[in-house]
C-alpha distance (Angstrom), angle and dihedral (degrees) to the residues before:
residue distance angle dihedral
M1 . . .
S2 3.80 . .
P3 3.81 119.9 .
K4 3.81 89.8 -111.2
G5 3.81 91.2 49.0
R6 3.78 91.4 51.0
S7 3.78 91.8 47.4
N8 3.78 90.9 52.5
R9 3.74 92.4 47.1
V10 3.88 93.2 50.7
G11 3.79 89.2 46.4
E12 3.74 92.6 54.1
L13 3.78 93.0 47.3
L14 3.78 89.8 50.7
R15 3.80 92.4 47.7
E16 3.81 91.3 53.4
E17 3.80 93.9 46.8
I18 3.79 95.2 44.5
A19 3.84 90.6 49.0
K20 3.81 89.2 52.9
L21 3.82 91.7 50.6
I22 3.80 92.4 49.4
S23 3.78 92.9 45.1
R24 3.81 90.8 54.7
G25 3.74 88.4 56.5
L26 3.77 129.3 -102.8
K27 3.80 121.0 -127.5
D28 3.77 95.8 -117.3
P29 3.87 107.2 97.2
R30 3.84 91.4 -153.9
I31 3.84 90.0 71.5
G32 3.79 109.6 96.9
F33 3.83 130.5 168.0
V34 3.79 108.3 -23.5
S35 3.81 132.1 171.5
V36 3.78 121.1 -160.7
M37 3.82 105.9 -135.7
E38 3.80 106.0 174.2
V39 3.79 143.6 -14.0
R40 3.85 118.0 -146.4
M41 3.77 116.5 -164.6
S42 3.80 127.0 -150.8
P43 3.82 115.2 -117.6
D44 3.81 90.8 -104.2
L45 3.82 92.4 45.2
H46 3.77 91.5 -124.4
Y47 3.82 94.8 117.0
A48 3.78 131.7 46.9
N49 3.78 117.1 -165.2
V50 3.78 105.9 -157.4
Y51 3.84 115.6 -159.6
V52 3.74 116.6 -158.5
S53 3.74 137.6 -178.0
L54 3.82 111.7 -130.9
F55 3.74 123.5 -156.4
G56 3.79 135.5 -159.7
S57 3.81 131.6 40.8
E58 3.75 120.8 -17.8
S59 3.78 91.6 -99.9
E60 3.80 91.0 48.3
R61 3.78 91.5 50.8
K62 3.81 91.0 50.9
G63 3.78 91.4 46.9
S64 3.78 90.7 52.8
L65 3.81 92.2 51.0
I66 3.80 91.5 47.7
G67 3.78 90.3 49.6
L68 3.80 93.1 48.7
R69 3.83 91.3 50.1
N70 3.78 90.8 50.1
S71 3.82 89.7 50.1
A72 3.83 93.1 46.3
G73 3.86 93.3 101.4
W74 3.78 93.8 51.2
I75 3.84 91.7 45.9
R76 3.77 90.1 49.4
R77 3.80 91.7 54.3
E78 3.81 91.8 47.4
V79 3.80 94.8 50.1
G80 3.75 89.9 43.7
Q81 3.79 89.5 63.5
F82 3.82 88.6 51.1
L83 3.86 98.3 44.7
R84 3.86 97.0 41.3
M85 3.84 89.8 -157.0
R86 3.78 121.9 161.4
Y87 3.73 89.1 -117.9
T88 3.85 121.2 24.7
P89 3.78 109.2 -139.6
E90 3.85 118.5 -116.0
I91 3.79 107.2 -110.8
R92 3.80 121.5 -135.0
F93 3.80 124.4 -179.0
F94 3.77 124.8 -143.6
P95 3.85 134.1 171.9
D96 3.81 110.8 -100.6
E97 3.81 112.5 -90.0
T98 3.82 91.1 -115.4
L99 3.72 89.3 71.2
D100 3.77 87.9 73.4
N101 3.79 86.2 81.1
V102 3.73 87.9 64.5
Y103 3.76 104.0 39.4
H104 3.84 135.7 -10.6
L105 3.78 111.6 -86.3
E106 3.84 95.9 -137.9
G107 3.75 92.4 53.0
V108 3.78 91.8 48.5
L109 3.85 91.8 50.7
D110 3.84 90.9 49.0
E111 3.87 89.0 51.1
I112 3.82 90.9 47.3
H113 3.83 92.2 51.6
T114 3.87 89.5 49.0
E115 3.82 91.9 46.9
Q116 3.77 92.3 46.7
R117 3.84 91.0 52.0
Q118 3.85 89.9 51.3
S119 3.80 99.0 44.4
P120 3.85 116.7 102.3
M121 3.78 118.9 -96.9
L122 3.78 111.7 -79.9
A123 3.86 107.3 -124.1
L124 3.81 112.5 -132.5
T125 3.79 130.4 -164.5
L126 3.85 115.5 -127.7
E127 3.82 88.3 -104.7
Q128 3.83 89.2 56.8
V129 3.82 91.6 47.2
V130 3.75 89.7 54.6
E131 3.86 90.3 49.0
E132 3.82 89.4 52.9
L133 3.78 92.7 48.1
R134 3.81 91.2 48.3
S135 3.80 92.5 50.1
A136 3.81 94.4 48.8
E137 3.83 115.6 103.1
S138 3.81 96.3 -160.5
L139 3.83 130.2 5.5
L140 3.79 140.0 -160.5
L141 3.87 115.3 -154.7
T142 3.74 117.3 -160.1
T143 3.83 142.5 159.3
H144 3.77 141.0 -173.6
V145 3.81 128.4 -52.3
N146 3.85 114.7 -99.1
A147 3.82 85.5 36.1
D148 3.85 113.8 -152.9
G149 3.77 130.7 -162.1
D150 3.86 94.9 -77.3
A151 3.73 92.1 47.9
I152 3.83 96.4 50.6
G153 3.80 93.7 34.3
S154 3.87 91.5 52.1
L155 3.86 90.7 44.5
L156 3.81 91.6 53.5
G157 3.79 92.8 40.4
L158 3.80 92.9 57.5
W159 3.83 92.3 43.0
H160 3.81 90.3 55.9
M161 3.87 90.5 46.5
L162 3.82 91.6 52.5
R163 3.79 89.7 50.6
A164 3.77 91.6 51.5
M165 3.82 87.1 51.2
G166 3.85 89.7 54.6
K167 3.83 94.4 -104.6
T168 3.83 99.5 140.4
R169 3.79 95.6 160.9
S170 3.83 98.1 76.2
A171 3.79 126.4 118.9
M172 3.80 132.3 -168.9
A173 3.82 125.7 -144.1
V174 3.78 134.0 175.1
D175 3.85 126.5 179.8
G176 3.73 99.8 -119.8
G177 3.80 95.0 18.4
A178 3.78 127.4 -116.5
P179 3.81 115.2 -34.1
Q180 3.79 114.5 -110.2
A181 3.87 91.9 -111.4
Y182 3.78 91.3 62.7
K183 3.88 101.8 36.9
A184 3.81 91.9 98.9
L185 3.85 93.7 59.1
P186 3.80 114.2 112.1
G187 3.86 108.9 -86.7
A188 3.81 95.0 8.4
K189 3.83 92.1 115.4
R190 3.83 87.5 66.3
I191 3.87 93.2 62.0
L192 3.77 109.2 112.4
G193 3.77 125.9 -144.6
A194 3.79 125.1 -133.1
D195 3.79 90.4 -101.0
A196 3.89 91.0 63.4
E197 3.80 125.9 100.5
P198 3.83 105.6 -89.0
P199 3.79 111.7 -113.1
S200 3.77 123.7 -131.5
F201 3.80 114.3 -96.5
D202 3.82 141.1 152.0
T203 3.78 97.6 -160.1
A204 3.78 130.0 46.1
V205 3.81 122.9 -162.4
I206 3.85 118.4 -159.7
L207 3.81 112.8 -159.8
D208 3.79 130.8 -163.6
C209 3.81 95.4 1.5
S210 3.80 135.4 55.7
S211 3.76 109.5 -146.8
F212 3.81 136.3 73.2
E213 3.76 90.3 -134.1
R214 3.82 92.4 64.8
I215 3.77 94.9 54.4
G216 3.76 89.2 60.9
E217 3.82 120.2 -161.3
I218 3.78 91.8 -0.3
A219 3.83 87.8 75.3
Q220 3.77 87.9 73.0
W221 3.77 90.0 64.2
I222 3.82 92.1 61.9
G223 3.74 113.7 85.1
P224 3.86 126.6 -154.9
A225 3.82 91.0 -103.0
T226 3.76 95.7 50.5
K227 3.79 116.8 110.5
V228 3.82 108.7 -122.4
I229 3.85 123.2 -159.5
V230 3.82 120.0 -171.0
I231 3.79 119.9 -154.2
D232 3.80 112.3 -177.4
H233 3.80 147.9 136.8
H234 3.78 98.7 -149.5
R235 3.77 119.2 102.8
D236 3.81 96.6 -123.7
P237 3.85 115.0 109.3
G238 3.79 119.7 -112.0
P239 3.79 122.4 -104.4
P240 3.81 118.9 -78.2
G241 3.78 114.5 -90.7
T242 3.82 94.4 26.9
M243 3.77 134.4 103.1
G244 3.74 130.9 -143.2
H245 3.83 154.2 115.3
I246 3.79 122.2 -84.6
D247 3.82 118.5 -178.4
P248 3.89 115.7 176.0
A249 3.81 90.3 -177.4
Q250 3.82 88.9 75.0
A251 3.76 115.5 90.9
A252 3.83 91.0 -143.7
T253 3.80 138.1 8.0
G254 3.76 83.4 -118.2
E255 3.79 88.7 65.5
L256 3.75 90.4 52.0
L257 3.80 89.8 50.9
M258 3.89 89.1 57.5
D259 3.84 87.6 57.3
L260 3.81 89.4 49.5
Y261 3.81 89.4 53.5
D262 3.79 89.9 52.8
T263 3.78 92.2 47.2
A264 3.82 91.2 50.6
G265 3.80 90.6 47.5
V266 3.84 90.8 -124.0
E267 3.83 121.0 142.9
I268 3.82 113.1 -126.7
P269 3.86 107.0 -113.8
A270 3.77 119.0 -139.4
E271 3.82 93.8 -109.1
A272 3.80 90.5 53.8
A273 3.78 92.5 45.2
L274 3.79 91.5 59.9
S275 3.83 91.5 52.2
L276 3.81 92.3 46.3
Y277 3.81 89.9 48.0
I278 3.81 90.9 53.8
A279 3.84 89.3 46.4
Q280 3.78 88.9 55.9
I281 3.84 101.6 42.2
T282 3.86 92.5 48.1
D283 3.75 95.6 51.1
T284 3.84 93.8 43.2
G285 3.81 93.2 42.1
G286 3.78 90.2 -120.7
Y287 3.88 90.2 -41.7
R288 3.75 91.4 -55.4
F289 3.84 101.1 108.9
S290 3.76 125.1 90.8
N291 3.86 92.4 -109.8
T292 3.82 89.3 69.0
T293 3.82 112.4 113.3
A294 3.80 137.1 -178.4
A295 3.80 86.3 -102.0
S296 3.79 88.5 57.2
H297 3.76 91.4 60.4
E298 3.85 92.4 43.1
K299 3.83 89.8 52.6
A300 3.81 91.2 45.4
A301 3.83 89.2 54.2
R302 3.87 90.9 53.0
L303 3.86 89.5 51.2
I304 3.83 94.0 45.2
R305 3.75 91.0 52.4
T306 3.83 88.7 65.2
G307 3.82 88.3 71.2
I308 3.89 104.6 -91.1
D309 3.78 114.0 166.0
V310 3.80 95.0 -128.2
A311 3.75 97.4 -174.2
S312 3.80 93.9 49.8
V313 3.83 95.5 46.6
N314 3.81 94.0 46.3
N315 3.82 90.9 47.1
D316 3.87 90.5 52.4
I317 3.78 92.1 47.4
F318 3.81 104.0 39.5
N319 3.80 108.8 17.3
S320 3.80 104.0 46.6
Q321 3.85 133.4 63.2
S322 3.73 139.5 169.7
R323 3.81 121.7 -105.3
A324 3.76 87.5 -114.4
K325 3.80 91.5 57.4
F326 3.83 90.2 49.3
E327 3.76 89.5 53.6
L328 3.83 91.2 50.1
A329 3.80 89.4 49.1
R330 3.85 90.3 52.2
R331 3.80 89.2 55.1
V332 3.82 94.2 45.9
M333 3.84 88.9 54.3
A334 3.80 91.4 47.0
H335 3.79 93.1 49.9
A336 3.83 96.7 43.8
E337 3.78 119.9 125.0
F338 3.83 130.5 -179.4
H339 3.80 127.8 -140.8
V340 3.75 139.7 -178.3
N341 3.85 93.4 33.0
G342 3.82 91.2 -49.7
V343 3.79 97.2 -51.2
L344 3.83 91.9 112.9
A345 3.82 122.8 47.0
D346 3.86 124.0 -176.4
S347 3.75 138.1 175.8
W348 3.76 137.1 168.8
L349 3.79 144.8 -146.4
S350 3.76 124.2 -151.6
P351 3.86 129.8 -157.0
G352 3.86 85.2 -105.1
D353 3.82 90.4 58.6
F354 3.82 90.8 55.3
H355 3.82 91.1 47.2
E356 3.88 93.7 48.9
A357 3.84 93.7 45.2
L358 3.88 92.6 43.5
A359 3.84 84.8 -128.1
T360 3.77 134.9 152.7
R361 3.81 135.8 -155.2
E362 3.83 88.8 -90.6
D363 3.86 89.9 63.5
T364 3.80 90.0 63.7
E365 3.83 96.3 64.7
G366 3.84 110.3 123.4
I367 3.80 94.2 -6.3
V368 3.84 92.0 119.7
N369 3.76 88.2 68.0
L370 3.80 90.5 73.2
L371 3.77 85.6 74.3
K372 3.77 95.5 39.9
H373 3.76 95.0 54.6
T374 3.82 92.9 58.0
D375 3.87 116.3 112.1
G376 3.76 112.9 -95.2
V377 3.85 96.2 13.0
R378 3.85 112.9 130.4
V379 3.79 96.4 170.9
A380 3.89 129.1 25.5
A381 3.82 122.8 -165.2
L382 3.79 125.7 -166.6
F383 3.84 119.1 -170.6
T384 3.83 111.3 -160.4
A385 3.78 126.2 -176.2
F386 3.77 113.2 -170.7
E387 3.82 88.9 175.2
A388 3.76 135.7 11.7
G389 3.81 117.0 -79.5
T390 3.86 97.0 19.6
C391 3.80 126.1 83.2
K392 3.75 131.2 -176.4
V393 3.82 116.8 -147.1
S394 3.82 117.2 -154.0
L395 3.77 118.7 -171.5
R396 3.75 127.9 -169.4
S397 3.85 129.0 179.9
Q398 3.75 140.2 175.3
G399 3.84 88.5 -110.3
E400 3.82 102.9 -92.1
F401 3.87 91.2 87.4
D402 3.79 115.6 65.0
C403 3.83 104.5 -134.4
A404 3.78 93.9 179.9
A405 3.83 94.4 52.7
F406 3.78 91.1 48.5
L407 3.83 96.1 48.7
R408 3.86 92.4 43.2
T409 3.80 85.4 80.5
Y410 3.84 88.3 61.6
G411 3.80 93.9 46.3
G412 3.79 95.5 -95.4
G413 3.74 135.4 113.4
G414 3.81 146.0 171.3
H415 3.81 133.2 125.1
V416 3.76 134.4 -22.1
A417 3.79 91.5 -105.3
A418 3.82 98.4 33.4
A419 3.80 131.8 30.5
G420 3.74 143.1 145.4
A421 3.80 143.2 -158.5
T422 3.85 136.2 -175.4
L423 3.80 118.0 -134.0
E424 3.82 126.6 -167.9
L425 3.76 89.3 -130.7
S426 3.80 137.8 101.0
V427 3.77 118.5 -101.3
E428 3.81 91.0 -102.6
D429 3.81 93.7 48.7
A430 3.79 92.2 45.3
R431 3.80 91.5 53.3
R432 3.80 90.7 46.3
T433 3.84 88.7 52.5
V434 3.83 102.3 41.9
L435 3.81 106.2 31.3
P436 3.88 97.5 62.4
A437 3.83 89.3 51.1
L438 3.78 90.5 50.6
E439 3.78 93.0 45.7
K440 3.79 91.8 51.6
L441 3.76 93.5 51.7
L442 3.78 95.5 44.9
S443 3.81 89.8 49.5
T444 3.84 89.8 55.7
P445 3.80 110.5 55.5
S446 3.80 90.5 -179.3
A447 3.79 93.3 62.2
D448 3.73 118.2 134.0
N449 3.76 115.4 -87.2
D450 3.80 92.7 -124.5
S451 3.72 89.2 64.4
G452 3.75 93.4 59.7
V453 3.79 109.9 -88.4
S454 3.74 116.1 107.6
S455 3.76 120.4 -148.7
């Protein structure tokens, strides 16, 4: 059979199989009535351009095309089982050429990309997340700047899971790199910084946060056509045009990763168990915070049974600190002030404090808890300026004050008991802006929940 004849034959087989899959109904509710008109194969059979007729209003047609493109990975895997080819072609959907008589194709595709970027995050079940991961050819895993134990632990936990699934083309990147405290974890040396050469990938996975802003410079690596999956346990919605699974009932994203392992039918290897355990203990404060659940302890038991040296790990995380962190803590205590009869405590760190203490961003992790753990304090606020003109606000509460709801007004987010925001203000101006609002709320117990005070 000639190469052209084989190409036509494969294209026709793909057309029939894709038409069957679509007729049975895909899970994406945006996909309406669609007819598969033609499949054109690339000469090497590595790409299949699928041309479809789309029906309904213009917005319905666009929605169908967006849904088909988001489902391309799953469709590719399904037809791969049918074709049994050495290499399953990458499937790309396009409107049928005859639509050019109605509107210009290039303009339509531009509009579709714009609409896709603006549409709300598509919620996936864990089963669907696994399907998307399996269908991806190459992946980039990333998390938020100033990565903590849950961020790094979840990043490494997913990387080990993908390797167990046979996904060898997966890279990890964090703006700022892995903190020193976690660089000894298995696989951590593979984490790229924002100054590295961006790897090639078709799917990006954002862990432990749900916004492009929070992943810093890594966001510039993600193009408009890249599939983006969010896996998080914070309540904030994912970015428009993405898909993902967000479960605020989980105490840590690391706990959610354990459920993903179970859904994928993958055993948690010992090296991943250590990372997931650190993800869990850091976000629960060693199982002392209010987000700790019975499930947290049950999952911890599973991880410990893999052979984790619990005493050693907890000692490294909670009972040791750098001299630089000690010097920052000294300054936080010296700057501390109490408001509203001791219910609110705040302190601050300036760029000069970091310079004098020879400290870095990493040395601030958990330092706000020095204020929170003081008798009578319901809310603790730490204002941190790493550089002039920008201030990070970190809030902690005993659980009855919703830190995330309060900081959402300032573009931040997080948990009920722990949240953060970054303001383009000096430390002094940030304190003058935020503290009066906190004082007003904490002086009014009957304030509306949406403003931050929980009943």
